[in-house]
C-alpha positions in Angstrom: 125.8 72.9 54.9 128.0 75.9 54.8 127.1 79.6 55.4 129.3 82.3 53.8 129.1 86.0 52.9 127.7 86.5 49.4 129.7 88.3 46.8 128.7 90.0 43.5 129.4 86.7 41.7 126.5 85.2 43.6 124.0 87.8 42.4 122.3 85.8 39.6 121.6 82.7 41.8 120.4 85.0 44.6 118.1 86.8 42.2 116.6 83.5 41.1 116.0 82.6 44.7 114.3 85.9 45.2 112.0 85.2 42.3 111.1 81.8 43.7 110.4 83.3 47.1 108.2 86.1 46.1 106.4 84.4 43.2 105.2 81.7 45.6 103.5 84.5 47.7 101.7 86.4 44.9 101.3 86.1 41.1 104.3 87.7 39.4 103.8 90.9 37.4 107.1 90.4 35.6 108.6 87.4 33.7 111.2 85.4 35.6 113.9 86.1 33.1 113.3 89.9 33.2 113.1 89.9 37.0 116.3 87.8 37.4 118.2 90.1 35.0 117.0 93.3 36.7 117.6 91.9 40.2 121.0 90.4 39.3 122.2 93.9 38.4 120.7 95.4 41.6 122.1 92.7 43.9 125.6 92.7 42.2 125.8 96.5 42.6 124.8 96.3 46.3 127.0 93.3 47.2 130.1 95.0 45.6 129.7 98.6 46.7 127.1 99.4 49.4 126.1 98.8 52.9 123.9 95.8 52.1 125.1 92.4 53.5 124.0 89.0 52.4 124.8 85.5 53.7 124.1 82.4 51.8 123.7 78.7 52.7 125.3 76.2 50.4 124.9 72.4 50.2 127.0 70.5 47.8 128.1 73.7 46.1 124.5 74.8 45.5 123.0 77.9 47.1 119.9 76.8 49.1 119.2 79.9 51.1 119.9 83.6 51.8 119.4 86.4 54.3 120.0 90.1 53.6 120.7 92.9 56.1 120.8 96.7 55.5 122.1 98.8 58.4 120.0 101.9 58.8 121.8 105.0 60.2 120.0 107.2 62.6 120.8 110.9 62.9 123.5 111.5 65.5 122.1 111.8 69.0 123.6 113.6 72.1 122.2 111.1 74.5 123.0 107.4 75.1 120.7 106.2 72.3 122.4 104.0 69.7 122.6 105.4 66.2 122.2 102.3 64.0 119.4 99.8 63.4 119.3 96.9 60.9 116.6 95.9 58.4 116.6 92.1 58.0 114.9 90.8 54.8 114.7 88.2 52.1 115.2 85.3 54.5 114.5 82.4 52.2 115.4 78.7 52.0 114.5 76.5 49.0 111.6 74.2 49.9 113.8 71.1 49.2 116.2 72.3 52.0 113.7 73.3 54.6 113.2 71.7 58.0 116.9 71.2 58.7 117.7 74.5 60.5 119.2 76.3 57.6 116.9 79.4 57.9 117.7 79.5 61.6 121.5 79.3 60.9 121.3 82.0 58.3 119.3 84.3 60.7 121.7 83.6 63.5 124.7 84.6 61.3 123.0 87.8 60.3 122.1 88.7 63.9 125.6 87.8 65.1 126.9 90.3 62.5 124.4 92.9 63.8 125.6 92.5 67.4 129.3 92.6 66.4 128.7 95.8 64.3 127.1 97.7 67.2 123.5 97.6 65.8 120.9 98.6 68.4 118.2 96.4 67.1 116.9 94.6 64.0 113.6 95.1 62.2 111.7 92.9 59.7 108.3 92.1 58.2 107.5 88.5 58.9 105.0 86.3 57.0 102.7 84.3 59.2 104.7 81.2 58.3 108.1 82.8 59.3 106.9 84.4 62.5 107.8 81.4 64.8 111.4 81.4 63.4 111.9 85.1 64.3 110.3 84.6 67.7 112.8 81.8 68.5 115.6 84.3 67.7 114.2 87.0 70.1 112.1 89.1 67.8 108.9 90.5 69.4 106.1 92.7 68.0 107.3 96.3 68.4 105.2 98.7 70.4 107.0 101.9 69.6 106.9 101.8 65.8 104.4 103.2 63.4 104.1 102.9 59.6 102.3 104.2 56.7 102.0 102.0 53.6 102.1 103.0 50.0 101.9 99.4 48.6 99.7 97.8 46.0 95.9 97.9 46.4 95.9 94.0 46.7 98.3 94.2 49.7 96.2 96.9 51.3 93.1 94.7 51.0 94.5 91.5 52.4 97.2 92.8 54.7 99.9 90.5 53.3 103.3 91.7 54.5 105.9 92.7 51.9 108.9 90.9 53.2 110.7 88.3 55.2 
């Protein structure tokens, strides 16, 4: 297994993984081909020209997992408070490759980048299934954060998280 930084050339396979990840959680409202085409463009644009970062896990030249990080700038501060956070999302490993530490390795690589980049802390939205993974990497339930949700009515009813 090898972990490497994703490039724009990886966008289509990453978009297909994104579809597999999210379609397993909720019934899709968009066809797989339409979603993959739209998301490939989005991912390629961000991987080639923005602040988004993505690492992929490969086995035998096949992408089996991914993790995405977006740094979030805070407004400059005249006190000793750091001015950057990170949003960790789309941590996903194909079901056929799970149970071998790939998700943990991907997350460790992303968090290593955060530390090296001067990020103050990382935020994410875990699923119930992924929560133990994040806890093993030091994530805890935040006490100083608040949110307001504008999601779909189904998500508001069942409380299903949007990500991670």
